[in-house]
N, C-alpha and C positions, 0 to 999 in steps of 0.2 A: 648758742646761748645754752647754758646748763643752769637748771633751776638751781644748783647749789650756790652758782654766782649771783643769781638775784635774790637769794637768802641771804648771802653774806652783805650785800649792798643795802638792801631794806633793813637789817639790823644796825648798821652803822648809820645809815639815814636817820633811824628813829632815834638812837641813843647818842648819836653826833661823836662816838667814839669807838676806835677800833679794838680797844682792850675791853670795853664794856660789851660790844657786840661777840667777841670771841667767847667771853663768859657766859653770855646767854646762849650762846649755840653750842658751848662745851666743845670748841676746836681751838686750835692755837691761834695767836694773832697773825704770825705770818702767813697762815693759810687764809686768814680772811683779806689781807692784803694782797695776796698773790692773785686770789679768785676776781677781785674788784679790777686789779690791773689787766687781768685777763680779759675782761670782759670789756674794759675801755680800750685796749689794744684791737680786739677782734673788729670792734664797730668803729675804731676812730674816733673816739669822743672822750671828753674829760666829764667825770662824774662829780668829783670832789675836788675842791681847792683844799689840800691838805696843808693843816697849820696845827702844832702841838696844841692838843686840849680844845682845838675850836676848828673843826671840820666843817667846811661849808659846802652847801649842795649848789653846783652850778646850774645853770636854767635847764640844762638836758637833764642833768641829776634830779632836779626838783620834778620835772614831767615823768620822769621813769618812776618817782618815788610815788608818785600820784596812783600809778597803775600798779606797784608792788602791794600797796596798801589795799587794793580791791583784790589783788590776786590771794593774798594771804588771809584776807577777811573771808574770802570763798572757801579756802583751805580749810579754817578753822571750823565754818560751818558745815562743811562736809564730814569732818571728823566727828562733829555732835552729832550729825544724823547718823553715821555708822555705829558709834558708841552707844546711842540712845536707841537704836534697833536691836542691839545686841541684848540690851537689857529692857526690851520692850517699851520703852518709854514714848515711842511714836510709832507710826506706822499705820498699815489698814490691812485685814485679815477678810479675805474673800471666800465666802462659805455657801454652799448651795444645799437645799434641803427639799425632799419629797414632803415632809410632814414637819413643817414650822414649829407645831406645839412641842415636840420634843427637844427641839433644837434650843428653846427659850432658857431652859434651865441652865444649858451649858453656857449659852452668851450670857447670861447674869452673872453665874460666877466668873467667866472670864473677865468680863467688864469691871467687876469688882477687885479682881487681881490685878489688871492693867487699863486702868481708866485712860490712858493716853492713845490707847489703840482704837481706832475707828473701825467698826464693824460694817460690812456689806453683804447683805443677805440676798441671795437668788432663789428662787423657788420653781421647780421643775420636775419632769420624770426622772427616775432614776439612769436610764441611759443617757439623757442630756447631762446631767451632773456628773456621771462617771467621766463622759468624755471631756468634760471643762475641767475635771482634777488631771485627767491623764495629759492633756495640752497644756497645762498650766495656768489657764485662765481661774480656776479655782483653788485655794489652797487645800481645802477639805470639804467632805459634804456628808450628809446623813442621805442613804438611798435604801430601799427596799431591796428584795431579791433580786439578786443580778447575777450574770454568768461569773466565774470564777476568772480572775485576771492576776497573773504573779506581778505584774507591776505597780498592785496596790497594796498597802498596808491595811487592815481593817479589823473590826472587832464589832461583836453584836451589843448594839446598846439597849435595846427594849425589845419586849416580847409581851405580847397581849393576846386576848381572846376576840373574836369578832361577836357584836352584838346586833340584836335587831333593833331597827327604829320603826316607831308605830304611830300615825296620828293619835292624838289623844280620844276622839271618839271611835277608832276603830273597834271593832268588837273583839278582836284580837289581844286587845290590852286587858282584858278581863283575867289572863293567864301570866302568871309571875314568870313562867318558862316556857318554850315552844320547841317543838323538834321539826326537823326539816319537812317531813312530811305535811305538816300543817300549813305549810306556805304553798302548797299546789294551788295553782290557778288564782293565787293573790296578786293583786295589783303591785308590782314592784318598780323601784327607781333603781337605778344601777349606774357605778362610774363607766367612763370609757373603756374601751379596748385596751390592754397594757397595764391597767391597776391590777396590782398584784392582790389586794384586797378582794376583788371581783374573781381573779383567778382561784383563789382559796375557796370563795364560796362556790362557785361554778363545779370546782373539783369535787365538794362535797356533796354535791346534789347528783354529780356522775356516778358516784360511788354507791349512793344509795339507789339509784336506779339500776345498775348494774347489779346490786342485790335483789332486784325484783321489785322495786317500788317504783311507783310512776309518779315522779314529781315534777312538776313543771310550772315554775311561777309566771306569770302574766307580766311580760316586760311592757311597760307603758311609756318610759322614759330613760334615756341615756344622757347623763351629764359630765362634765370634765372636771368638777371639784367638788370636794367635801361640803364647801357651805352650800352651792346650788342643791346637792342632796338633801341636805339638811332643810333648807327652806320648802324643797317641793314637799318632804314629807310633812313638815309642818302646816303647809297651806291645804293637807289632805289629801294630795294626788295618790299616795300609795306608801308601801312600806320600803324600808330600806335597811342598808347595814354599814357597819364601822367598827373600827378598832376602839375596844373599850376605853381605852386611856384618852381617846381622841373625841369622845362623845362629850358635847357641850351641852348642859340641861336646856331644856325650853319648855315653856309654859304649855304648848302645844304638842309635844311628842313625849312618848312614854319608851323608856330602854327596857328591853326584855332579853333576857339571856337564852341562846340557842343550846339545848342540851348536847345534841350528838354533832355540833361542829366543834371538833377538837384540835383543829390544825391551829397553831399559832403565827399572829401576824407579827413580823419580826423588821427591827430597822437596824442597819449596820453605819457606823462611822468609817469614813475611808479617808486615805490621803495617799497620794503618791510615794512611792517606797524612796525615790530619789529626794523627797522634800521633807521626809519624817522626822530628821534630825536638825531642820533649820531651825532657830529661834521661835519664829511665830508658831510654826505647824507644831513644833515639840510641845509648846505650852498649851496650844488648844489641846492636844492628845491629853496631856497631863490632867486637864481639867475634866475633860469629859470621861476618860476611864473610870474615875472613883464613882461617877454620877452613875454610870451605867448599872449598878447593882440595884438602884432605886426603881429602875423603870423595867424590872424584869417580870412585874406583874404575878401571875400566877406560877409562872415557870421558876420561880425563885429557888424552890427547893431542888429542881432537878439538876443543875449545873451551872458554874459561873461564866461570865463571858469569855469568847474564845478570840485569841488575839491571834493574827495570822499575816502572812505576807499577801494571799490571795483569798479572796471570798470562798465561803463553804457555799455550796449549792444546798439551798433550803427554803421552804415556803416561806413567805413574808408578806408585808403589805403590798 
């Protein structure tokens, strides 16, 4: 059985006419006739009682027509799905983020442009998100510093300084700005190992100590989320640190700049090179790229976002 034979039969059964079917399918009437005869001959059945201007379906023909109605309805639906996906009318965009607050402006703009697309957001560490982008589980992601990988298309989306968070009643809030040496023996709450915000902070302390200073904050708690760090600080347990644009104001917390912590915390948007020009991923990148300049923070004057096939080795969140 050939699909073209079924299409010809379906058209004749629907219109009741060989000539009308040929006109709709843009093929000759003899071709329509030959295809249906081949179908009947192969299965040794009669599908139509042929009469001039009044072709009737046989019982077998009527039963087959019921099936072809479903077949071509499904074909039509399949084409609609494919065409709408190409124009981004339907579908799902799966993305992962280390820092969801940075992702929200992108998602807001993407949703405004493509309201029919469902958004699925997963949070996690940079290594996990990178791996899921590479194996196709995620269409795109926003990560912190990661090892270069030529399989990835990436660009720097945000750049921010790290600030200190202090309980409102802590004596250190008397200062509008602090230095790292002022944090010696201070009770500190920090993120888990693997957090690159923590890596930047610890590296800055290490560099100060190499220069002859003895700075050793008193670590009293290690937690695995920014929100937990924030709540612990608000409860008065100790000082903590966070990227400036990720800081959420709280009545029990005072944000203070750190004068001698110069390293920037950066975020990168990534996708797999093989997926870069698919309609969904390409639309996401086109939304995210122009927005990146709004999140460069204090580094705006230095240089524009870098777009490349692999990630640049650079300190980040």
